[in-house]
C-alpha positions as CSV (number, residue, x, y, z in Angstrom):
1,M,49.8,69.5,121.2
2,D,52.4,66.8,120.8
3,W,52.4,67.1,117.0
4,Q,53.1,70.8,117.3
5,I,56.1,70.3,119.4
6,I,57.4,67.6,117.0
7,A,56.8,70.0,114.1
8,I,58.7,72.8,115.9
9,V,61.6,70.5,116.6
10,L,61.7,69.2,113.0
11,I,61.6,72.7,111.5
12,T,64.3,73.9,113.9
13,A,66.5,70.9,113.2
14,S,66.1,71.2,109.4
15,T,66.8,74.9,109.5
16,L,70.0,74.4,111.6
17,F,71.1,71.6,109.3
18,A,70.6,73.8,106.2
19,F,72.4,76.7,107.8
20,V,75.4,74.5,108.8
21,R,75.5,72.9,105.4
22,S,75.5,76.3,103.6
23,E,78.3,77.7,105.9
24,K,80.4,74.7,105.0
25,R,79.8,75.2,101.3
26,Q,80.6,78.9,101.6
27,K,83.9,78.1,103.4
28,L,84.8,75.5,100.8
29,A,84.1,78.0,98.0
30,V,86.4,80.5,99.6
31,L,89.1,77.9,100.1
32,S,88.7,76.7,96.5
33,A,89.0,80.3,95.2
34,Q,92.2,80.8,97.2
35,A,93.7,77.5,96.0
36,R,92.9,78.5,92.4
37,H,94.6,81.8,92.9
38,F,97.7,80.3,94.4
39,A,97.8,77.6,91.7
40,T,97.5,79.9,88.7
41,A,98.9,83.3,89.7
42,P,102.3,84.1,88.1
43,A,103.8,85.2,91.4
44,Y,103.5,81.7,92.7
45,R,104.7,79.7,89.7
46,H,107.5,77.2,90.3
47,R,111.0,78.3,89.5
48,A,113.9,75.9,89.1
49,A,116.4,75.9,92.0
50,G,119.4,76.9,89.9
51,T,117.7,79.7,88.1
52,V,118.7,83.2,89.3
53,A,117.4,86.4,87.9
54,P,120.1,88.4,86.0
55,A,121.6,91.2,87.9
56,P,120.7,94.7,86.7
57,A,123.1,96.4,84.4
58,Y,125.7,98.6,86.2
59,I,125.0,102.3,85.5
60,P,127.8,104.6,86.7
61,M,126.3,107.5,88.5
62,G,129.5,109.4,89.3
63,L,131.1,110.0,92.6
64,S,129.2,110.3,95.8
65,P,129.8,113.5,97.9
66,S,131.8,111.6,100.5
67,D,134.0,110.0,97.8
68,R,134.5,113.5,96.2
69,M,135.5,115.0,99.6
70,F,138.0,112.1,100.2
71,L,139.7,112.6,96.8
72,Q,139.8,116.4,97.3
73,S,141.5,115.9,100.7
74,I,144.1,113.6,99.1
75,A,144.7,116.1,96.4
76,R,145.2,118.9,98.9
77,T,147.6,116.9,101.0
78,A,149.6,115.9,97.9
79,K,149.9,119.6,96.9
80,Q,151.0,120.6,100.4
81,K,153.8,117.9,100.4
82,D,155.2,119.1,97.0
């Protein structure tokens, strides 16, 4: 009977040890994959401090409706004063 209890304890301990070890390996694999992604992805590459992306080219789009109303009101008041 004593050897059966010792066998149960040894089997349980070895199973728990294997489980904990595999969980640590799995977490390490996930962490390694994340580190590899952050080390090699283009979005996370180092950029020099003085480097600034060029501003987009200015494309005139015409007057906004509020600008157009303002200029029309100036034109009306100029006609009324003449």
